[in-house]
C-alpha distance (Angstrom), angle and dihedral (degrees) to the residues before:
residue distance angle dihedral
M1 . . .
K2 3.79 . .
T3 3.78 122.2 .
T4 3.77 131.2 178.6
M5 3.76 126.4 -155.7
I6 3.77 127.6 -176.7
P7 3.80 114.2 -173.8
T8 3.77 115.6 -143.8
K9 3.76 93.8 -143.0
L10 3.77 137.7 14.1
A11 3.76 124.8 -145.2
P12 3.81 114.1 -94.9
P13 3.80 116.0 -96.0
Q14 3.78 118.4 -89.3
T15 3.77 116.0 -104.3
V16 3.80 113.2 -107.8
P17 3.83 110.4 -141.7
L18 3.79 114.6 -110.4
L19 3.80 90.3 -4.5
F20 3.78 96.6 125.4
T21 3.80 101.1 31.5
S22 3.80 92.4 126.5
H23 3.79 95.9 43.7
F24 3.79 93.1 114.0
Q25 3.80 98.4 31.5
Y26 3.79 119.3 115.9
S27 3.79 116.0 -110.4
T28 3.80 111.8 -125.5
G29 3.81 98.9 -170.7
V30 3.78 131.7 85.9
G31 3.78 86.4 -65.3
G32 3.80 87.7 68.2
L33 3.80 88.2 61.7
Q34 3.78 94.4 41.4
S35 3.77 102.9 24.2
V36 3.77 114.2 -169.3
N37 3.80 110.1 164.8
A38 3.78 110.8 -163.5
L39 3.79 92.1 -161.6
R40 3.79 115.7 106.5
T41 3.78 129.4 -176.5
R42 3.76 117.3 -128.3
R43 3.79 88.1 -101.8
D44 3.82 91.0 50.3
V45 3.79 91.5 59.7
G46 3.77 91.2 56.9
G47 3.78 98.7 -90.5
L48 3.79 90.7 -59.2
C49 3.78 111.4 -163.3
A50 3.79 103.4 -143.0
K51 3.77 115.9 -120.4
R52 3.79 97.1 -136.2
M53 3.76 125.7 -152.6
A54 3.79 113.2 -73.1
W55 3.78 117.1 -152.5
S56 3.77 129.0 -158.3
S57 3.79 115.2 -155.9
E58 3.76 124.6 -166.8
K59 3.79 133.6 176.5
Y60 3.77 117.1 -122.3
D61 3.81 120.5 171.7
G62 3.77 89.9 -24.7
T63 3.82 93.9 -52.5
T64 3.79 123.6 113.9
V65 3.79 113.1 -133.8
E66 3.80 118.6 -164.7
T67 3.78 122.1 -164.5
A68 3.80 122.9 -172.8
K69 3.76 118.7 -137.7
M70 3.79 114.6 -125.5
G71 3.78 126.7 -129.2
T72 3.81 100.0 52.6
V73 3.82 113.3 168.3
L74 3.81 118.7 -144.5
P75 3.81 134.2 165.8
A76 3.81 115.9 -91.9
T77 3.80 95.6 -120.2
V78 3.77 132.7 121.4
D79 3.83 87.1 -107.6
Y80 3.81 86.6 74.9
A81 3.81 100.2 37.5
G82 3.80 89.0 102.1
E83 3.80 91.6 63.3
A84 3.80 90.4 48.8
I85 3.81 93.3 49.6
E86 3.80 92.1 48.2
A87 3.80 91.3 51.2
V88 3.81 93.2 47.8
R89 3.80 92.1 49.0
A90 3.81 88.5 50.8
G91 3.81 90.4 56.7
K92 3.81 95.3 -106.3
L93 3.78 129.7 142.2
I94 3.81 120.2 -116.8
A95 3.80 133.1 -176.6
V96 3.81 118.1 -134.3
P97 3.82 139.1 175.4
T98 3.79 112.0 -118.3
D99 3.80 126.1 -172.0
T100 3.81 88.8 -84.7
L101 3.82 115.4 20.9
Y102 3.79 141.1 -6.7
G103 3.77 111.7 -87.8
F104 3.78 142.4 -171.6
A105 3.79 111.6 -120.1
C106 3.80 135.1 -173.0
D107 3.79 141.7 152.2
A108 3.80 106.6 -60.3
S109 3.81 90.8 -154.3
S110 3.82 93.3 58.4
A111 3.80 114.6 86.4
E112 3.80 91.1 -164.1
A113 3.81 92.5 52.4
V114 3.81 93.3 45.5
N115 3.81 90.7 50.6
R116 3.81 88.2 51.2
I117 3.82 90.5 62.1
F118 3.80 91.5 52.0
A119 3.81 91.8 47.4
T120 3.81 94.7 46.1
K121 3.80 93.4 50.7
G122 3.80 96.0 37.7
R123 3.81 85.6 -124.6
K124 3.79 123.7 160.4
Q125 3.79 113.0 -115.5
T126 3.78 89.1 -132.5
N127 3.82 86.8 68.2
P128 3.83 103.0 81.8
L129 3.80 127.1 -129.4
S130 3.79 125.6 -137.8
I131 3.77 124.9 -130.1
C132 3.80 130.2 -136.1
V133 3.80 125.7 -145.9
G134 3.78 130.3 -171.3
D135 3.80 100.1 -125.1
V136 3.79 139.2 19.1
Q137 3.81 92.0 -114.0
D138 3.82 89.4 60.0
I139 3.80 91.5 66.4
Q140 3.81 92.1 80.6
R141 3.82 89.5 63.5
F142 3.79 89.4 68.5
A143 3.81 108.2 21.5
T144 3.80 141.6 37.8
I145 3.80 110.4 -107.1
D146 3.81 103.7 163.6
N147 3.82 90.1 99.2
L148 3.83 92.3 60.2
P149 3.82 125.7 92.8
H150 3.80 112.5 -99.4
G151 3.79 111.1 -97.2
L152 3.81 96.5 17.1
L153 3.80 96.0 110.6
D154 3.79 92.7 49.4
S155 3.80 89.9 50.4
L156 3.80 93.0 52.9
L157 3.79 100.8 37.2
P158 2.97 146.0 103.7
G159 3.78 90.2 34.7
P160 3.82 147.6 87.6
V161 3.81 93.1 -58.7
T162 3.81 130.1 111.5
L163 3.80 115.1 -157.4
V164 3.80 121.6 -154.1
L165 3.81 108.0 -149.4
K166 3.79 138.0 166.1
R167 3.79 108.3 -80.1
W168 3.78 113.9 -116.6
E169 3.78 116.6 -134.2
P170 2.90 135.9 -125.2
C171 3.80 97.5 34.3
I172 3.79 136.5 140.8
L173 3.80 96.7 -103.9
A174 3.79 115.5 123.2
K175 3.80 113.8 -96.7
S176 3.81 88.1 -129.2
L177 3.80 89.3 62.1
N178 3.82 103.7 100.0
P179 3.81 99.4 -30.2
G180 3.78 113.5 -158.4
W181 3.80 93.5 25.1
D182 3.80 120.5 113.5
S183 3.80 91.6 -166.3
I184 3.79 133.5 66.9
A185 3.81 130.9 -156.2
I186 3.81 111.8 -135.4
R187 3.81 133.0 -168.7
V188 3.79 134.5 -168.6
P189 3.82 99.6 -175.8
D190 3.79 122.6 -156.6
S191 3.80 90.3 -114.0
D192 3.79 121.2 111.0
F193 3.80 89.9 -161.4
V194 3.82 96.5 55.0
R195 3.80 92.9 40.7
A196 3.81 90.5 52.2
I197 3.81 89.5 54.2
A198 3.81 91.2 49.5
R199 3.81 91.3 50.4
G200 3.78 92.4 47.7
S201 3.79 93.1 48.8
A202 3.84 90.2 68.6
S203 3.80 86.1 -141.9
A204 3.80 130.1 48.0
L205 3.77 131.2 -76.2
A206 3.77 120.0 -112.4
L207 3.79 103.0 -138.0
S208 3.78 135.1 -165.2
S209 3.79 134.2 156.8
A210 3.80 114.5 -82.3
N211 3.78 100.3 -113.8
I212 3.76 143.2 84.8
S213 3.78 107.9 -78.5
K214 3.83 114.0 -82.4
Q215 3.81 92.9 7.4
R216 3.79 122.5 112.2
S217 3.79 118.7 -69.0
S218 3.81 122.2 -107.9
V219 3.82 126.5 -109.7
E220 3.82 95.3 170.2
I221 3.78 133.2 28.0
K222 3.81 95.9 -108.9
D223 3.83 88.2 63.6
F224 3.83 89.6 73.8
E225 3.80 100.5 27.8
V226 3.82 91.7 130.0
L227 3.82 88.2 65.8
W228 3.81 98.6 47.9
E229 3.79 92.1 99.2
H230 3.81 89.7 67.3
C231 3.82 93.4 57.8
A232 3.78 128.8 78.8
Y233 3.81 88.0 -149.5
I234 3.78 137.2 8.8
F235 3.80 110.1 -155.6
N236 3.79 112.4 -150.8
G237 3.79 116.8 -144.6
G238 3.79 95.5 162.8
V239 3.79 123.1 -119.8
L240 3.80 111.5 -20.6
P241 3.82 112.7 -133.0
C242 3.82 102.9 -146.9
G243 3.79 98.5 81.3
R244 3.79 123.0 -129.3
A245 3.82 100.6 -60.4
G246 3.81 94.2 104.0
S247 3.78 125.8 -156.3
T248 3.79 123.9 -30.3
V249 3.82 108.6 -104.6
V250 3.81 115.5 -145.6
D251 3.81 123.3 -175.1
L252 3.83 111.4 -146.6
T253 3.80 98.5 167.3
K254 3.82 93.8 110.2
P255 3.81 110.1 73.5
G256 3.79 113.3 -115.4
H257 3.80 93.3 9.2
Y258 3.78 141.9 85.7
K259 3.77 132.4 -160.0
I260 3.81 124.5 -164.8
R261 3.80 104.4 -134.2
R262 3.81 92.9 178.1
P263 3.82 125.5 10.4
G264 3.80 92.6 -145.3
S265 3.78 122.4 163.0
A266 3.82 100.9 -47.2
K267 3.81 109.3 41.7
E268 3.82 93.8 117.9
E269 3.81 91.5 55.1
T270 3.81 95.2 39.6
V271 3.81 104.2 51.2
P272 3.84 95.8 58.8
I273 3.82 89.5 52.2
L274 3.81 92.0 51.1
E275 3.79 92.4 49.1
R276 3.80 92.8 45.1
Y277 3.80 86.4 63.1
G278 3.80 91.3 53.3
L279 3.80 98.4 -102.4
V280 3.81 117.9 147.5
E281 3.78 124.5 -147.3
D282 3.79 113.0 -104.2
S283 3.79 105.7 -131.9
S284 3.80 96.1 -176.4
A285 3.80 117.2 124.2
S286 3.82 95.8 -122.1
């Protein structure tokens, strides 16, 4: 006998201890100069009525099997960070608003989840993904930072900047995450919501723009609606105001030097900070 039940409301997410301790702290990185907070209140997203998880239950040999429908839209607020963390820990893909663009995120230590990003986007695995961590001090878990001037990371981050650093091994990142690369691109976005998810994941988030590979980036959730079915949740933060330039990508793998790999949305704010710390632009062609 087959039965279907759709609850009208789920219980609120459990509070994760110490998860939101920096929620009201001021960001000192590039995001402090160009502050774009991806968090929105429920009113800010136009009174969005959350489309909660619908469950289908069916009897099979006396056992109830529950299957969650994909593509659930929720507000991008800390009220719903618990759902995001649960999905990431379960190896699912979610879509989130960062301080620049909408992105697909998953557990960077799960090979299955990482492969799901590549498959969803139609992206070649030779094209590396970045990772996102919750706090600047978490960067050293995944990259070598002893060659960087003291204070540089805190001056750049949190903010719309992606730093390419020497990958630290061994670390918990999935082997399928950028195989063959000895560097890793790392973000600490100026978004309390995304950083809370990264902290709660107990790992790092693999992160890539929410679009089909080589198509235009997304500044609102309808831009990638054809891909919703691949996500456990789509978190709606409204229309993001930074345009489609994305984060500024800075390569710091060569000691004493920097190279702008992508100008992005914050190059003008970023370069003076790099040079204030004595770094010289690397003009080599590589």
